[in-house]
RODO-2510 file (C-alpha; in nm, 4 decimals, decimal comma):
residues 177
     n   res          X          Y          Z
     1     m     1,7992    -0,3825    -3,4456
     2     k     2,0833    -0,3504    -3,2006
     3     k     2,2064    -0,6410    -2,9909
     4     t     2,0874    -0,4621    -2,6742
     5     n     1,7338    -0,4269    -2,8117
     6     v     1,7227    -0,7933    -2,9106
     7     r     1,8443    -0,8903    -2,5638
     8     k     1,5782    -0,6717    -2,3988
     9     l     1,3099    -0,8167    -2,6251
    10     v     1,4120    -1,1719    -2,5343
    11     v     1,4265    -1,0931    -2,1617
    12     a     1,0901    -0,9119    -2,1778
    13     s     0,9432    -1,2174    -2,3521
    14     l     1,0738    -1,4323    -2,0689
    15     f     0,9047    -1,2030    -1,8155
    16     l     0,5794    -1,2219    -2,0145
    17     a     0,6028    -1,6026    -2,0118
    18     l     0,6612    -1,5963    -1,6352
    19     a     0,3579    -1,3706    -1,5906
    20     m     0,1548    -1,6298    -1,7809
    21     v     0,2885    -1,9317    -1,5883
    22     l     0,3351    -1,8136    -1,2280
    23     p    -0,0399    -1,7808    -1,1595
    24     m    -0,0713    -2,1522    -1,2374
    25     l     0,1008    -2,2162    -0,9054
    26     t    -0,2004    -2,0645    -0,7309
    27     g    -0,4545    -2,1523    -1,0028
    28     q    -0,6440    -2,4075    -0,7986
    29     l    -0,7231    -2,1402    -0,5405
    30     p    -0,8022    -1,8075    -0,7161
    31     q    -0,8341    -1,6319    -0,3785
    32     l    -0,4715    -1,7245    -0,3091
    33     g    -0,3607    -1,5711    -0,6392
    34     a    -0,5340    -1,2455    -0,5470
    35     k    -0,3331    -1,2416    -0,2247
    36     l     0,0073    -1,3472    -0,3649
    37     l    -0,0058    -1,1382    -0,6862
    38     p     0,2054    -1,3741    -0,8999
    39     m     0,1754    -1,1695    -1,2210
    40     h     0,3113    -0,8558    -1,0572
    41     i     0,6635    -0,9876    -0,9925
    42     p     0,7678    -1,0511    -1,3551
    43     v     0,6153    -0,7220    -1,4685
    44     l     0,7992    -0,5190    -1,2042
    45     l     1,1217    -0,7041    -1,2847
    46     c     1,0694    -0,6337    -1,6542
    47     g     1,0375    -0,2617    -1,5866
    48     f     1,3511    -0,2570    -1,3716
    49     i     1,5599    -0,4684    -1,6107
    50     c     1,4311    -0,3887    -1,9600
    51     g     1,3021    -0,0321    -1,9364
    52     w     0,9693     0,1461    -1,9351
    53     q     0,8605     0,0530    -2,2889
    54     y     0,8998    -0,3192    -2,2252
    55     g     0,7616    -0,3026    -1,8724
    56     l     0,4550    -0,1124    -1,9898
    57     i     0,3862    -0,3490    -2,2819
    58     v     0,4448    -0,6694    -2,0821
    59     g     0,2323    -0,5331    -1,7977
    60     f    -0,0555    -0,4356    -2,0237
    61     t    -0,0429    -0,7535    -2,2308
    62     a     0,0002    -1,0199    -1,9604
    63     p    -0,3434    -1,0137    -1,7912
    64     l    -0,5309    -0,9711    -2,1200
    65     l    -0,3396    -1,2525    -2,2924
    66     r    -0,3757    -1,4768    -1,9895
    67     s    -0,7497    -1,4093    -1,9806
    68     v    -0,7918    -1,4907    -2,3496
    69     i    -0,5779    -1,8070    -2,3373
    70     f    -0,6672    -1,9491    -1,9954
    71     g    -0,9920    -1,7717    -1,9046
    72     m    -0,8348    -1,6340    -1,5872
    73     p    -0,8485    -1,3636    -1,4755
    74     v    -1,1968    -1,2830    -1,6053
    75     l    -1,1527    -1,0401    -1,8957
    76     y    -1,3884    -0,7662    -1,7762
    77     p    -1,3472    -0,5948    -1,5403
    78     v    -1,0650    -0,7899    -1,3688
    79     a    -0,8097    -0,8436    -1,6475
    80     a    -0,8929    -0,5089    -1,8074
    81     a    -0,8236    -0,3203    -1,4831
    82     m    -0,5152    -0,5334    -1,4164
    83     a    -0,3810    -0,4421    -1,7613
    84     f    -0,3685    -0,0760    -1,6634
    85     e    -0,2342    -0,1553    -1,3174
    86     l     0,0461    -0,3812    -1,4410
    87     a     0,1329    -0,1425    -1,7245
    88     a     0,1755     0,1269    -1,4593
    89     y     0,3985    -0,1053    -1,2534
    90     g     0,6248    -0,1757    -1,5488
    91     f     0,6389     0,1900    -1,6505
    92     f     0,6957     0,3415    -1,3076
    93     a     0,9542     0,0827    -1,1988
    94     a     1,1695     0,1743    -1,4987
    95     f     1,0994     0,5466    -1,4849
    96     l     1,1696     0,5870    -1,1135
    97     i     1,4839     0,3707    -1,1047
    98     k     1,6239     0,5725    -1,3958
    99     y     1,6022     0,9004    -1,2016
   100     l     1,6978     0,7817    -0,8543
   101     p     2,0633     0,7589    -0,7494
   102     k     2,2302     0,4438    -0,8828
   103     r     2,2562     0,2727    -0,5448
   104     a     2,1138    -0,0685    -0,4621
   105     l     1,8939     0,0632    -0,1808
   106     c     1,7180     0,2997    -0,4225
   107     i     1,5377    -0,0023    -0,5636
   108     y     1,3152    -0,0003    -0,2539
   109     p     1,1667     0,3508    -0,2958
   110     a     1,1272     0,2893    -0,6697
   111     l     0,9499    -0,0398    -0,5998
   112     i     0,7250     0,0994    -0,3265
   113     c     0,6276     0,4053    -0,5329
   114     s     0,5636     0,1855    -0,8380
   115     m     0,3426    -0,0430    -0,6314
   116     l     0,1464     0,2520    -0,4897
   117     l     0,1066     0,4248    -0,8267
   118     g     0,0007     0,0989    -0,9899
   119     r    -0,2645     0,0491    -0,7231
   120     v    -0,3930     0,4028    -0,7790
   121     v    -0,4159     0,3335    -1,1536
   122     w    -0,5989     0,0066    -1,0746
   123     g    -0,8419     0,1963    -0,8520
   124     i    -0,9124     0,4562    -1,1204
   125     a    -0,9615     0,1839    -1,3839
   126     r    -1,1973    -0,0087    -1,1552
   127     l    -1,3870     0,3105    -1,0656
   128     i    -1,4446     0,3823    -1,4357
   129     m    -1,5343     0,0211    -1,5169
   130     y    -1,7679    -0,0123    -1,2202
   131     g    -1,9254     0,3205    -1,3196
   132     i    -1,9884     0,1911    -1,6715
   133     r    -2,1591    -0,1133    -1,5210
   134     g    -2,3562     0,1046    -1,2816
   135     t    -2,1938    -0,0545    -0,9765
   136     a    -2,0520     0,1375    -0,6812
   137     f    -1,6760     0,1240    -0,6229
   138     t    -1,6247     0,2418    -0,2668
   139     w    -1,3170     0,3348    -0,0691
   140     s    -1,3496     0,0140     0,1326
   141     i    -1,3552    -0,1976    -0,1864
   142     f    -1,0453    -0,0129    -0,3090
   143     a    -0,8587    -0,0454     0,0219
   144     a    -0,9439    -0,4142     0,0569
   145     g    -0,8453    -0,5027    -0,2998
   146     a    -0,5413    -0,2800    -0,3234
   147     f    -0,3832    -0,3291     0,0174
   148     v    -0,5543    -0,5488     0,2773
   149     d    -0,6143    -0,8600     0,0648
   150     a    -0,2889    -0,8072    -0,1265
   151     l    -0,0641    -0,7710     0,1805
   152     p     0,1034    -1,1149     0,1465
   153     g     0,1900    -1,0421    -0,2179
   154     i     0,3175    -0,6951    -0,1324
   155     i     0,5479    -0,8436     0,1324
   156     i     0,6704    -1,1103    -0,1119
   157     q     0,7454    -0,8408    -0,3710
   158     l     0,9402    -0,6334    -0,1193
   159     i     1,1461    -0,9394    -0,0214
   160     i     1,2056    -1,0951    -0,3637
   161     i     1,2282    -0,8148    -0,6196
   162     p     1,5180    -0,5981    -0,4898
   163     p     1,7700    -0,8864    -0,4588
   164     l     1,6625    -1,0205    -0,7996
   165     v     1,7070    -0,6794    -0,9627
   166     i     2,0524    -0,6433    -0,8057
   167     a     2,1541    -0,9929    -0,9209
   168     l     2,0169    -0,9440    -1,2738
   169     k     2,1906    -0,6069    -1,3069
   170     r     2,5203    -0,7693    -1,2010
   171     v     2,4771    -1,0398    -1,4638
   172     e     2,3956    -0,7741    -1,7231
   173     k     2,7067    -0,5699    -1,6331
   174     s     2,9304    -0,8768    -1,6447
   175     g     2,8163    -0,9460    -1,9990
   176     g     2,6134    -1,2554    -1,9149
   177     a     2,2541    -1,3225    -2,0133
***
């Protein structure tokens, strides 16, 4: 295994650990966690920093592992749908940043598109899971869960993630971490 792969594996493991721990900051108020989206930040960062394979795996694993270990989020349908959503975040963040021009501002369209595509994947997963349960999944449920309720977390992601990606890429280029 090359040094670069070992480094990416270690960094991806760190992002997985962050995805497990960050929700504990909002754990006493689950409604707050649904608004601040603490698991999304490490997964998006993992995609941007480590690549699509790591972002996809960390994104898919984090909610399921967290559900099994801590009981939150509830495994089905919440953690199961989140697994697909976060996997899409990790994948699309890496995929889009790879094909956009290598300028710092290009992180924003990659991030926004990743967030939108991840929400679409979440909606499709929830539609299928609700259908299996025989429950309706309406446009208003999708819009509320994907955008309205999540607006504070979306804003936090747009503020925090681009500067972190830029800083982490600088450290990576300078040979640190």
